[in-house]
ROLO-243352 format. One record per residue (C-alpha): residue in three letters; x, y, z. Coordinates in steps of 0.02 Angstrom, whole numbers, plus 32768, in hexadecimal, padded with zeros to 4 digits. Layout:
% ROLO-243352
ALAXYZ
...
//
This chain:
% ROLO-243352
METC85813E34F04
ALAC864148E4F39
LEUC91314CB4F39
LEUC937152D4FD8
PHEC9DE15A84FDE
VALC9E315C450A0
ARGCA5D164A50DE
LEUCA9015FF518F
PROCABD167E5220
ASNCB6716AF5238
TYRCB8B166952E1
ILECB8F15A9530D
GLYCB1015CD53A2
ASPCA9616135322
ALACAAF159352AC
ILECA96150B5341
METC9EA1568534C
ALAC9B4157552AC
LEUC9AC1499529E
PROC906149652C6
ALAC8D0150D522F
LEUC92F14A251CF
GLUC8FF13ED51F9
LEUC847144451E4
LEUC87F14745137
ALAC8CB13C650F6
SERC83313605137
LYSC7C613C750C9
GLYC82F13A35040
PHEC89114385013
GLUC93614254FC7
LEUC9B41476503E
HISCA4A14C85014
LEUCAAC1525509A
PHECB0615C3508F
GLYCB72160B5110
LYSCC25160F516C
PROCCA6158D512B
TRPCC83152E51EF
ILECBDC150451A2
HISCC1A14645147
GLUCC5F141051D3
LEUCBD414375248
PHECB47140251CA
SERCB9C137C5171
VALCB3112FB51E8
TYRCA9013205192
GLYCAD7132050DC
TRPCA8313C75094
PROCAFF14265028
CYSCB6314B65065
THRCBC9153B5021
THRCC3015BE5059
LEUCBF8167D5025
PROCC7516EE4FF8
LYSCC9B17915055
THRCC63180E4FC8
LEUCBAA182B4F95
LYSCBBF181B4EE4
GLUCC3817704EF9
GLNCB9D17264F60
VALCB1E17594ECE
ARGCB9517144E53
LEUCBA516764EAA
LEUCAE2165D4ED3
LYSCAAE167D4E2D
SERCB30160F4DD1
METCAF5158D4E51
ARGCA4115B04E3A
GLYCA3B15A54D7D
ARGC99E15A24D32
ARGC942154A4DCD
LEUC8A815A74E20
THRC90E15B14ED1
GLNC8B615F74F72
GLYC93416304FEA
LEUC92A164750A7
VALC99D16D650F5
PHEC9AE16AC51CC
THRCA25173F51D5
ASNC9D117E551E6
SERCA5218505184
PHECA2618B450FB
SERCAB518825089
SERCA8517BB50A4
ALAC9BB17ED5064
LEUCA0818444FBB
ALACA9417C74F9E
PHEC9F1174C4F86
TRPC97417CA4F43
TRPCA0317E94EBF
ALACA1B17404E8D
GLYC96517244E61
LEUC93F16DB4F06
ARGC87716D44F46
THRC8C316FC4FE7
THRC86E16E9508E
GLYC8B01749512A
PHEC8A017C251BD
ALAC857187551A6
LYSC8ED18CC51EE
GLUC979194F51AE
LEUC9041991511C
ARGC91718F150C2
ASNC86018D55094
LEUC87419124FDF
PHEC8FA18724FD1
LEUC86918015022
ASNC7E7178A4FCC
ARGC7AA17795080
ALAC7DE17CC510F
LEUC7C2179651B7
PROC798180C5258
LEUC83017E652D5
ASNC7F217C35390
THRC89A17F453D3
GLNC855179E5481
GLNC84316FD543F
HISC8C416695449
GLNC94A167153A0
ALAC91715C95387
GLUC85C15FD5383
GLNC87B167E531F
TYRC8EB161B52A5
LEUC845159F529C
GLNC7D3161F5284
LEUC834164551D9
ALAC832158751A8
ARGC768158551D4
ALAC7401617515C
LEUC78B159F50C5
ALAC75F14F35108
GLYC6A31529512E
SERC6B814C951D6
SERC69414F7527B
ALAC726147252C8
ASPC76314A4538F
LEUC81F14BD53BE
PROC85E142D540F
SERC8A7142154D1
LEUC94113DD547B
ILEC9BF140C53ED
ALACA14137F53D9
TRPCAA5135F535B
PROCAE512A15336
ILECBA512865364
SERCBF211E752F5
SERCC5011695349
GLNCCE311A952F2
ASPCCD012505352
GLNCCAB11E753F1
GLNCD40118153DC
ALACDD1120353A3
ALACD7712825446
LYSCDBA11D654BD
LYSCE5711DB5461
LEUCE6F129D5473
LEUCE4612945526
GLNCEA61205555F
ALACF43123F5510
HISCF2412DB5579
SERCF27126E5618
ILECE5A12A6562B
THRCE0D12215675
THRCD2F122E569E
PROCCFA127B56F8
PHECD32133A56C4
VALCCE813CA56B7
LEUCCF0142B560A
VALCD0114FB5614
CYSCCD015715589
PROCD00161755DA
PHECD0E16775542
ALACC7516C854C2
GLYCC8017095418
GLYCC3217BE5407
ASNCBB417FE5471
PHECB0E17F35495
GLNCAA218845457
GLYCB3718F3547F
LYSCB6218AF5533
GLUCBE11847557C
LYSCBC2179D5585
VALCC5F175255C9
TRPCC5D1716567F
PROCCF8178556BB
LEUCD1317035757
PHECD31166756F6
GLYCDD8166C570E
ALACDC8167957CB
PHECD3315E657AA
VALCDC51580576A
LYSCE41158A57F5
THRCDA61554586A
LEUCD7514CB580F
ILECE4614725801
GLUCE3614A058B6
HISCDBB142B58DB
ASPCDFB13A7586C
PHECD9F13BC57D4
CYSCDE2137C5731
VALCDD7140356D3
VALCDD5142B5612
CYSCDCD14B4558F
CYSCDBE14AD54CA
PROCDF015575494
GLYCDDA15B753E6
PROCE7715C65398
ALACE6E169553D1
GLUCE5A164F5483
VALCEE615D25493
GLNCF5E163A54F8
ALACED21684556D
ALACEA215DB5584
TYRCF49159855C6
ALACF5816405645
LEUCEB41609568B
HISCEFC158A5701
PROCFA5151E56FD
LYSCF4914805705
LEUCEC514A4569D
LYSCEB914135620
VALCEB114845579
LEUCE97142F54CE
PROCEB714B7543F
GLUCE8114A3539D
VALCDEA141553B9
SERCD5A14205327
LEUCCBE143B5337
ARGCC9B139A531F
GLYCD0A135F5389
TYRCCE813E95415
METCC39139D5413
ALACC8012EF5437
ILECCE4132054DD
ALACC4F1380550B
SERCBD712E8550C
GLNCC54128D5570
ALACC63132855EB
LYSCC1513025695
ILECBC313CA5688
VALCBF21452561D
VALCC0A1506566C
SERCC02158555D9
ASNCBE8164155B0
ASPCB48165F5536
SERCBAE163454AF
GLYCBBD15B95419
SERCC0D153A5488
ALACB7A152D54EA
HISCB0C15065462
LEUCB7B1487542F
ALACB85142A54CA
ALACAC4144454E9
ALACAB713ED543F
ALACB29136A5470
GLNCABA133E54F6
ALACB27136C5589
HISCAE913CE5624
VALCB1C14835610
ILECB281502568D
SERCB1815B0562F
ILECB5216525689
LEUCAE916DB5666
ARGCAE017945689
TRPCA4317D7561F
PROC98C17A55631
GLUC97517AC5581
GLNC9F917305561
LEUC97F16B655C9
SERC8F516C7555F
THRC95216CD54C5
VALC9F2168554AF
ARGCA0D15F75535
PROCA16152F54EA
VALC99A14D654B7
THRC99314405534
PROC94913FA55B6
HISC9F213CF560A
SERCA2614965623
THRCA4114EE56C4
VALCA4815C256C1
VALCAB31610573F
METCA6A16CB5743
VALCA5F175D57CC
ALACA1317F057C7
ASPCA5218A25781
ALACB11183657A6
TRPCB7D17AF575F
PROCB66171557DC
SERCBEF16F6583F
VALCC73164E584E
GLUCC28161858E3
GLNCB77161E589D
VALCBB115B157EF
PHECC0A153A5854
LEUCB8B151958C5
GLNCB1314F25833
LEUCB8B147D57DF
LYSCB9E14375884
ALACAE4141C5897
GLNCAD313DE57D5
LEUCB58134B5800
ASPCAF0131D58A4
ARGCA671313584B
GLUCAAF128757C3
//
């Protein structure tokens, strides 16, 4: 069995979109070992693939990779596009596959052209196809297993906060940007207010840096701070509907097979980063953010179809 060290993407949503590539490689007999941010341990624990947090400095990364590789002939796969990620794998003696970008071809044994017009999950799958010698298609749904323990824990948490179904889960925050452009809908606060005025139970699970901003959205918003990634997916799976920016939260909810309304601003988002699921609705208008009314009407229309 070929040992394959995999450098996962740095963002949760991107890591979700890498799952079809990882599953293809595992099905073809590769022994996967995943490297990345600390949260990969929790997110990928359900798959049983070994996970290791990468140190911050390049030298520490190389030292770690060399020590874990030992004397085994090891291949590498880098989903990240940075120069340093390819350099670290090359320096550690790995025969690495990745995208040709940022002058890093010298450090890649197989450098594939990056088609930025493709969906990101398709891009990652392209790398896996090259390694596995496969022509596998991208599935219509990226689904993540949710344990019965996580489901029960989510139910208890909801009950402890007097949250009864049906409820709407909102994800009004997003890390980073999209190709240097803003991707947080500026009207999310007004949207939450509209939902609550129409007697919806509205829930938010902010990240550690978002807690105060979540409480400030509306006094009747049900805020659940410090929810784990797996806990969030379990909560999303029990929501009537999820409304989100382009964010890791949207991809986690979609992987939990919740119906997600994605609020997008840029046409490129639609073709490259929307959640991979048939249970998704996109609200986007030309040359502007959608209005509160447009998103609310879309939510009502979706609920009426159920």
